[in-house]
N, C-alpha and C positions, 0 to 999 in steps of 0.2 A: 334063811331069810332074813334071819334076825342082822347077820355081819353084813350081808349087803345091803341093806337098809340103814346099815353105823356110817356103811363106805361113803354114801350118797349122799349124808347130813356133813360128816367131816369133811370132806372132799370141797374146797372153796374155789373151784371152779365150777362148781356143780349149781346151776339156778342163776349165775350171773349172764346181763347180755351184754353182748360185745357195741361198743361202742363207736359211733360213724365216723370216719375219714372227717378229719378237720378241712374246713376251706380254708382259701388264702384271705377270706373278707373278714373271716371268724378269728378273734383273739386267740388265742393258744393260754388255756388256763395254767397259772404257776402252781406249780404242786409243791409243797415241802414250805410254802411261808408260813404255813398254821406254827406257831409256835407251840400252841399246844400238845401237837404227835409228838409222843412218846417211842422209845425204840432205836432198836438200829437203822433202821429207814430213817428215821427225824432226824440220826446224827447224822447222817450223812448230808441228808437235803440242807440241814445246816452249815456245814462244813462247804457245800458249792455255792453257795449264797455267801459265804462270805470271801470265798476266791473269786466271786463275781465282782465284789464290792472290790475287791484290791484294786485287779488286772483294769477296772474303770478308775480308781482315783492314780492308778501310773499312767494310763493314758493320756489321762487329762492334765498331769506333771510337765508328761512329755509335750504335747499339745504347746502347754503355756511356757515351757522352758526353749521351746523349737524357736524362739523367733529372735533376731539380731539384733541391737542397738540400732541398725538403720533400716528395721522394718523388714527385711528381708528373710524369707524361712529355708531352714536346712534339714538335712533328712535325720544325722547320723543322731540328734540332740544334744552337742556340744557345739559352741561357737569358732566359727573360724579363726585362727589365730593370725591368718595372711589375710585379710577381705582384698575384695579385687582381683583381678588380671596382676599376671607376673610384672615386673617391671622391664624393661628391655636397656641395656646398655646402649648409652648416648654414640657412640664411633659405631655398632653397628645397625643404627639410627640412620647414620649418614653415611653409611655402605652402600643402602636402599634409596637412598633421596633420589624424587625424579626430577622436580622441580620445586623454582619457588612460588609462594603463594602470588593470586592473581591479586590487585587492586580490584576490588569491588567496584560498581558504576553507583553511582546516587539511587537516593531513594526510589524515585520516579519507575525505575527500570527493574519491577519488585520482580519478575519473571526471571531475566538476566540473573539476579541477586540468589535466585533460590539455584538454578543450574548451575552457575560459580561454586556457590557452598557445596551441591550435591558431587560436583567435580572434584572438589577440595577433599571432600569427605571420603569419595570413593579410594582418592589417592592417598590418602594418608591411612587407610584400614591396608591396603596393597603393603605397603612402605612397614607397616610393622605385623602383616602374615609374612613378609620375605623373610624379617628382621629373627622373628620366630623361628620359622624351619630353617634358619640356616645354621642351627644347631645337628640337621639330621643329615647334612653334607659334609662330611668328615674329610673327604679327601681334600689333599693338600698336595699342591706342585713343590717338590723335590728338587734340587738343583745339584750339579755334580760339585761334589768337595773332594780337592786333592789332598795328599799326605802333607804333611811339614815340609817346608819349602818344595813343594814340586808345583808346578802351574798347569792349569787345567787344560790348554790346548796342547799340551804334548800328548795327553792320551788318546790313544790313536782308537779308529770306530771298531775295531777288532777286539781290541781287550774289555772296550764297553758291551759290545754283545755277549762277550764268553761271561761277563759278571753278572749280569741280568738276568730274568727268568726265560724259561724256553719261549713266552709267549711274544714278550717282549724284544726279545734277540731275534725273530721273526722278521720282525720291520725293518732290522738293516739288511737289503741286498741289493744288488746291481743288476740291471738288464743291460745287454750289453745290444748294442742298434747302431753298430758304426755306419751303417748303409745306405741309412736315409737320414743321418743326423744333421746338425743339432737340432733338438727339441727343446720345444714350449711346455709347459707342465700347468696344470689346475685340478687341484680337489673341488669337489663337489661339497654343498655348506656343511652338510653332516660329517664331513672326514672320512665318507666310507670310499668314494670312489675317483678312481683317477683317470686324468684326461690327459693323451701324450700327443702333439703332435709336431711332427717332425718337417725340417724344412724343404726336402725334397718330395714332400704329398703323404708322406704315413700318419697315418690316422690311428688311436688306440682305445678306447676305455677297458678300465680294468676293475675290478674289485679286489685293490688291493691289500685287503687282509688275508681275504683268501684264496689269492694269487689266482683267481678267474677271469680268465678271458672274456668279455661282455661283447666286443666287436671289435674287427680291425680290415681298416679298410687303406687303398692307397688311392687318394682323390686325381693323381695323374698329371699336377700342378704343384708349383711350390704355394704351401703353408706359411703364413706369417703371424697367426695369434690362433690360440681356441681356449675356446671358455662354455663352461656348463652354463645351461639356465634357472629355471624356477625351480628343476628336481632333477634328478641323473637319468630319467628319462629323454631329455633333449638337450642339444648341444649346438655349438656356432662355432663353425670355422672358416676364418680369413683366408681366403686363398688367393691368387694372383691377379683373379678379375672380380669378381663379386665376392658377398657375403653370401654363406650356404646354409643352411640348418639342418641337424641331422637328428634321429633319433637312435636309443639305445642297443640297438640292431643294426646299425651302419645304413639304413635306408635313407635316401636324401627327399628332406619333407619342401624344402623351399629352397627356392635359389633367388635373390632380392638382387635384382640390377641398378637400386637406386643407390647402393653402399660399396662403391667401387673403389679397390686399391686402397682397401683398410689393412692397418698395419696394426693398431693396439684394439682391444676391446677389452669393457666392464659391464658388469651385469649389478642394475640395480635393484637387490630381491624384493625390497616391501612396495617399489613404484612397477615392477614388471617392467623394465628400461634395459634396455641394451644399448649403451654408450658406444658410438665408435668413431676413432681418429682414424685418418686417411692422409695418403702421401699426397693429396692435391690441399690440404689446409682446409680440410671441413671436419666438424663435429656435428656426428648424428645421433637422432636418438631413435630406437623400435621400439614399440610398443607390441610383446611379444603375445600379449594376452588377448587383441585384434588383429596385430598382423598390418599397422599402420605406421607410417612414419610420423613423429611426435614432433619435432625439429631438426633444421639445419641450419648449421651455423657457419659463416665463412670467419675462420680467425684470423686470417691473411697474414698469417705467421710462420708461412714455408711448411716441410714436411714436418707431421706429427706422428714421431715415433718415442716418446716416454708417455706416460698417461697414468694416473690409478685415480681413487675415487677414496671420498672420505668416507667410512663408511657412519658417522653420526649425523652426518648433514645432507648426504647424496652429494656434495658439490664434485664436480670432476676438474682434477688437477692436470694439468698439459706442461711440461718443460720444451723448452725451446732454445736453437742455435744458439741465440746472444745472453745466455744466462740468464733466461726469465723465467719464473712459473707463473701461470696465469691461471684462474680460478673462475668456474663456469657451471652457469644453470642454464636448462633447456627456456626459462621466460626470457631470457633476455637475449640478445644481437651483439650485447659486447660484455668482455670481462668484467667479472665482478671485481679482481683484486688483481693487478699486477705487480710482482714483488721481481726485485734485482736479486738470482740468490749467488750465480757464481759469475768471475772473469772472463770463464768459456762458456761452452754450451751445456746444459744439463742434460747426464746419461740417464740419470732413472730418481724417482720419486716416489712414496711411502709414507701413507700418514696410518696414526693409531686407531685403534678402534673406540676409542674416548671421544678423538676428533680435536686433540689437544696439541697433540705433536706431529711436525712435519720434518723429514729426511730426505738431503737431496745428495746426490754426488755429481762432481762435472768433469767437466777435462781439465780443470784446474787443480785437476787429485786432490781436491777437497772433499769434506766429508759435515754438512751442514746442519744443524740442529733448530727447528723454529720454533717457537709457539703462536699457533696459528689464530689465539684469541688478540694478540696484539701484533703480530705479524713482525715480530723480532728475535734475532737470531740468541739462542742459548748456549749451543755449544759448538766448536769448531774443529775439526780433525782433519789431519793429513795425511792421506795413506801414497804410500810410493808408486803404486800402480795405479790409481784409484780405482772405484766399484764402479763396475760396469751394470750389475743389478744388486736392487735392494727388496726387501721385503722384513714386515714386522711380524711377530705372533702373537698371540694372545696376550699372553703375559707378559709383552713388553718385551720383546729378544729382538735385536738386529741383525738379520745376517747381511754380507756384502760380501759379492764377489769378483774379484781382480785376478783376473787370466783366469788359470787352472784352479785356484785356492778359495775355498770358503770359509771364510770367516764370520764366527757368531761372538756379539756384544752386548753384554748385560748393561741396563741403566746408564743409556748415552745421554740420555736430558738430565738427570739428576746429578751426578756429578760427573767431573773427567775422567774419562776411561784411558789406563794406558797398553793397557794389552788386552788380548781377544777371551772371551769365555771360553769358546772352543775353535780347532781348525782341521781341515781335511783338505786333501789334494784328490783330485779328481785324473781323468783320461786325457782330456783335452779343455776346450776354451768353454765356460759356463756361458748358457744362453738363457737360462732361466731357471728363478727358485721361486720358491712358495712352500711353506710353514703349514700344515696340516690342522683343520680346526682338531682342538678335544685328543690332539695326541703327540706326542715328544718325539715329534717326526718333521725333515725338511727334507721337504721335496728338490733334488738339483737335477735339470736336464740340460745335457751338454754334447758337446760333439760324438760322444762314444756311446750316448746312450744315456740312461738314468740312472739315477743315484739314491736311494732312499736312506738319510742319515739318523742316528741317533740323537736331541738334544734336549737332556733331560731339562724339566720345568718350563717348556716353549707351551704347550696347550694349557687351556683350562681343564682343570680335571671336573668342574661339576657342570654337568650340560644341563639344557630348559628343556624337557621331554615335550613341551608342546609347542618350541618354537624349531628347534634340529637335532630331531631324536636318531642316533645313529644304528640304534637296535629298531625301527621303525620297519613293522610288516608292509607288504601292499596297498593294503586297503587302507592302514593309519595315513601313507603316503598319499593315499587319495583323497579321504577325507582331512587333511592338511590341507591338500592344495585346491579343496573347495573355499575353505576357510579363508586361505590368504589371497584367495580372488574377490572375496566378499569385503575384505580388509584393503585392498588396494588402495594405495596412497596416489589420490591424482597429480601428475606434473607438476600441476602450477603451484603447489603445493611445498615444491624445492627452493630455499630462501638460505642465505650463510646463515641466519641464527635462527632457529629451527625456534626456538623458546619463544618468538613473538606468534607464534601460529596460536597458541593458550591465552595470548591478554586481549582485553575488551578495547576496541574501537569506540573511543570516544567522540565522534562526531557532532560537530556544533548544528545548531539547528537551521543554519543558512545553509548547508551543505547538503544536510539529507533535506532540506526541502528542494535545492537545487536538483538533487539525483531525481525528486520525484516527479520535477518540472518536465528534466529531458527523459523520462519513461512514459508519463503520460501525456504529452506535447502541448499541454497547457496548464498554465497555473491554478490550482485548486482553490487558493485561498484569495485570489484578486477580486478584487469586489465587482461587484455584477451591476451594469450599467440600469439606469429605473427604466422599467415599463410599467406605465401605467395601467390598472384594472382594469377590465372591461365593465360598463355600465347599461344598464337597458334603459329601455324607451328614447331611442337614439343620441343618449346623451355621451357616446363612443364613437363618435363620427372623425374623421380623419382632422378639422379644425380644433376639436375638444382636445383630441390624444396630443398635439402638437402645441397647443397652451398648456396643456399638465407639465410636458415636458418643461419648457422654457420657466415654469415656475419654481422648477428644482435644480435647473443645470448652472445656475450661482456655486452651489455647494459642489458642485464636480469640479466646477472650473475655480475653484476658493484654492484647491491642494497644488493646483498645478502653478496658478498665480506666486502661491507663498514660495513652491521652489524655486521659480525663476526669478522670483525677486529677493530670496535670500543668494543664488547663485551671483546675480547682478550686484548687491552689497558687496561679497566677498571679493569679488574682481575689483571694484572700486576701492577695496581696503587694500589689496594690495599692488597697485597703481599709484596710489598716494603713499603708502612705506616703501616704495621704489624712488619716490620723487624724495621724500627726506630722506632717503641714504643717498642720492644723489648730491641733494644739497649742503649735507655734513661732508661729503669726501671736497668737494667743490670750494668751499670755507676754508678748509684745511691750507697750508703753504707746507708745499714740499722743499725737500732739499734742494732739487734742481731751478726752482724758480727764479732764483740769483744768476742763474744765464740768461731768462728771458732780455730780448731786448725792449 
């Protein structure tokens, strides 16, 4: 029993009450802060307190030191040796420059000033982002380089196809279609799909990279031209009589009989307009989004079989038999510009994607390069057989077809060119040329079918996936089509200088006032005639009202009298001046007075 009682006394846990759990409103009591505690437990608590103090001091130092000189905080505890955003090279900023700064209106138009300022800030931010992300586009256009004392135009297409990889080598091929030729050629905006139109009625759509035939039909009449519309789902065919619209399965969607005898077509992708040139000298515009004719212009220049568009401002260029090139917009019935380019008829016209240079070929066997900004010739070349077809690539390479020979030139506007960059001979006469977007490929339509040439350095290596994505899916194409329709530009905005659309029209007060009078039908600022107020107790009788009107009648008449008197004095002064001049002339003696009797 004694042993058991001793055990109960010596046990520290016996007789102690358990502490209730701490609540959130109760502050926990700090144990170990008592300096009088002695023992191992006390030493451990003192060490823990010292560690806590050291941690608090370190955190305070970090907070105090974590502020830069400009007041901004940083995370690591050290100041940034390169504060602010990384600088952008000036040449890269100029590469992505969109427009010049707009002259802001006067201070009273504060809302307009804010809108212009926000627009400039957004444009500058987009320019900087594009310049920064340019580092993520490492692809570059590589050109063909020959050995020492070797001309690149002597290298054949077979040698190029053998030297490149299998994927690029498969892009050189020939389609032998001698039964329905010659052929017109057109690539889609993404460069993925190819459209062929034979003179004898054969029309085919091909996914040329996978060599998959989408559709193939024969329209049973002659075909003058073929053109893709806004996507690879629809295309237009200019047949012998009328203009027809087909889908990618070869099903006829529309037959537009207003557009007859069409010879050439151009599609404006940002405006959803199909521009057609006919044999009856008519230039017509069709809005493919609503299916209505926007404009029909009689050019009065004869048969229109030479046509191209300026991708920069959507202006249509037409070549004529008298050697002139005219520029047209759907907003005017007359030509914007008329240029005399050749001594003979114009055979082909093309414009680069920046809208700066225009290249023309004529019956005088000359190849002319013009600067559209000043409408002046830059270079002139003589081709022995003349060029029947011209086409410019995205990187500025010019292809010219002379008979059955296709020649490609580099930098025709910067320096005089003495020899071609590449050359290739096809089976029969060339009828159509077109560079494939984003690919180093030139499509050649001729009398014996179609030839796909390899032209290194022709295509743009870096594409914008939001604008034209060659690898987009069907769902992405649908989303892009909806967005493009929402952002469609109206045809009224097509002008020779597209930068005018971003400028502010500072109309005078008189012009604005005149527009307001025409819109309302009356002058809101005109002074109202005096109308007497109504008075009670019989003081608003007809006689009293007229009497009050006569009392202020002289106020209204004063301005009229002053104006008439001013006009009268001005006329009298003019008459007196004329009389003085006549008197001075009569007083002077002339040399012929001596012959008077």
